[in-house]
N, C-alpha and C positions, 0 to 999 in steps of 0.2 A: 361703415362698410368694412372697416379693418377688423371688426369683431367677428365677421363671418368667415369661416374657412371655405376652402375650395369645394369641399363635399356639400356643404349647406348651400352654397350658391348654385351649384349644378342641380341639386334637387328642387330648389325654388324655381329655377328656369324650366325644369322638366315638368313640374306640376302646373306651373302657370301655362305652359304650352298645352298641356292636356286639358285644362279647364277652358282655355280660350277656343280651342278646336274640339271641344268635347262632342259636339253633334255633327259628325261628318258622314253624310250619307254614302253608303257603299253599294249604290245601284248599278254602277257600270263596271268598276274594277274592284275586286275584293283583295285586301291585304291580309295575309295570314302568316303567323310565325309557328313553325314546327320545332318542337324541342324533342331531342332523343338522348337518352343516357347511354354512354358507351365507355364501359370499363373505368368509371370514376370521372370521366369528362362529360361535358354536355355539348351536343352538337345542335347548333341553332341554324335554321334555314329560313330565309324569308322567301315567300312565294306570292305570286300574283294569279288571280283568276279573272278572266274576262267574262262578265255576265251578260254580255250582249251578243247580237248577231253581225256586229261590224267590228273591224280592226281597231284597236285602241293602243295608244302610246302614252308613256308617262315616264317621270324620273322617280327615283327612289333613294331612300336613305335608311339604312339598317344600322341602328346604334345599340351598342352593348355597353352598358355602364356597370362595372363591378366595384362593389364597395365591401371592405372588410372592416366591420366596426371595432373588432378587437385590436387590430393594428392600426386603424385609421388610415388604411391605404385605399386609393381609388384608382381605377384604370377605365379609360374610354377607348372604344373602338368604333369608328364610323366607316361604313362601306357605302359608296354612292354609285349610281349608274343610271342609264336609261334603258328602257325595254319597249318592245312592241309585241303585242299579243293578237293571234288570229282569233276570230270568233269562237267564243266558249273555250278557249285554250287556258290551261293551267301551266305556269312556268316557274321553275326554281330560279331565283334571281342571285342570291348570295348565301354563303354558308360560312359560319364561324364556329370555332371550337374552343372551349375554355374548361379549365379545371375549376371545379366548385367545392370549395372547403366548407367545413361546418359553419364558420362564423361569416360567410359571404353572403351578400344579397346581390342579385343581378337584375337590372332593369334592361329589358330589350324593347325597343321601339322600332316599328317599320312604318315609314311614311311614304306615300305616293303624292306626287305634285303634278299638276297640269302645266301647260306651257306658260301660264301666268304666275307660276310658283304658288298657287293655291293648293292646299291640302285637299285631295279628293278621296283618300282612303287611309286607313291606319289600323294597326294592331299593337297591342302592348302585353307583355308577359313579365311577371315578376318571379324570380326564382330565389328560394331561400327565405321567403316571407312567412311560410308556414312554421318554420322553426322559431322565428322571431315572435310569433303570436303565442306559441306554446309557453315561452319563457315568461311573457308578461302576465 
């Protein structure tokens, strides 16, 4: 385990979580990550949409993991909370703003949990991945 750096461990845990919870039906509440470029920064907003005709509640976690492969730096930002949605309501839950440099890769993960702490909805966005693919 001492051969793995913090970056590698975080990515292993992230992809393991994604593989394990890969098939999450979003038939009641939909998780959506909105990304907006604002003057060299990236604004990330986690939203929830109630897809039913009854009131729904859930907990959420918006995780932003920023890696810079050139300088081997990593930063993590988690925002958590609880929300309630009226029938067919869309609600902005949390917003984060980051600067995105040329060598950065940012993984954004939005997870919704029910009262039993089971994942009921998710969304994932990777920023900076396109640049990485062009180089390879």
